[in-house]
N, C-alpha and C positions, 0 to 999 in steps of 0.2 A: 504494499500499500504506500502511495505517495500522497500525503495529505488526505488520507481517507479515500484516495481514488485507486481502484484496482489497476495496477500497472505491471505489464511484463517487462522485465529488464533482462538484458543479455549482454555477455561479454564474448566477442567473436575474434578469432584469429583467422586471417586469410594469408596462406602461404605466398611468398613472392611468385608472381606469374601464374598463379593457379586459378584460371578462369572457371574451371569446374566449381571451385569452392564458391565463387560468386554466383553461379547458377544455383547451387544448393542454397546459398543465403537467400536469393530470390524467392525460391519456392517455400522456404521456412517462414520468411516474413509474410508471404501471401497466406499461408495457413494460419499463422498467429492472428493476423488482422481480420480474419473471418470470425475470430472468437473474442477479441479483445481490441479495443480502439485506442488504448493508451500503451504506448511501446517506447522503450528507451533501449538503444543499441550502442554500446561502447566497443570500438573494434580497432585492432591493429590490422588495417586493410591492406598494407603494402601496396596502396594505390595512390597516385598523385593526380590532383585536379585542381584548377583554380578555385573551385567552390570552398576548399578546406586548406589549400596549401599555396600560399603566395609566392614561394620560392620556385614554383614549377612554371612561371611565366616564361615562355620561350623554349619550354622543353619540347623536343620532337615528338610528333604524335606517333611515331613509329616505336618509340621507347616503350618497353613492356609495361612499366609502372604507369605510364600515361593511358595506354590502352585499358589497363585495369581501372583506372581512375574514370575513364569514359564509360565503362561497362557499369561501374558502381554509380556513376551519375544517372544512367538510365534506370537503375533500380530505385534510386532516389525519386526521381521523376514519376516512375510508374505508381509509387505507393504514397506520393506527396509527403515525403519525409522531410523534416526540418533538420538542416546541417547546423550544428551549434558551434563548430569551430570558427575562430575569427581570422584564420591565415596564419597564426603564429605557429612557429616550429614545434613539433612534439618529439623531435629526435635530433640530437647533435652529436657529432663525432668529428673531432678535428675541425676542419674548415667546412664540413658538410653540415647543413641544416635543412631538414625537410619536415613534412607533416603527413606521415603515413598513417596516422591515427585519426579516427573520425568518430564523432559522437553525433548519433541521429536520434530523432524522436517524432512521434506523431500523437496528437491528442492531448498534449499536456499544456501547450502554451495558452489555450483557451481558459485554463484555471488560474494561471499566474505566470509571471515572468520566470524564464529558466535561464540560469547563469552558467557560463562555461569558462574555465580558466585552466591554464598549465601551471604546474609547480616545478619551478627551476631546479630545485636541489636534486631531483631524481633523474635527470637527463644523462643517459649514456648511450 
């Protein structure tokens, strides 16, 4: 329950380049939304898209992580999911900063504001 609202929450890992895992995610989200209209999904998507990753501007569309990001964007559009990320990096290693992690929801913003943020101390 989130503020007395029945909510399905999930933590999802999509292996790098595994478009079959995104197909499975698509079907699972569809099944969940037939039963419950409030959902929160926090995921390591290993997917890059301007919707949640400011650092991918100019990334080649042929890059596998960009292709995965386009596929995830289609899923987001299909189910009218809200992307909570604000473009801030969720992964840092040396000079590399990206946002492969995505937080999605549906049905919650009608009840109240939903805030999203990163916690710097745990980036590795």
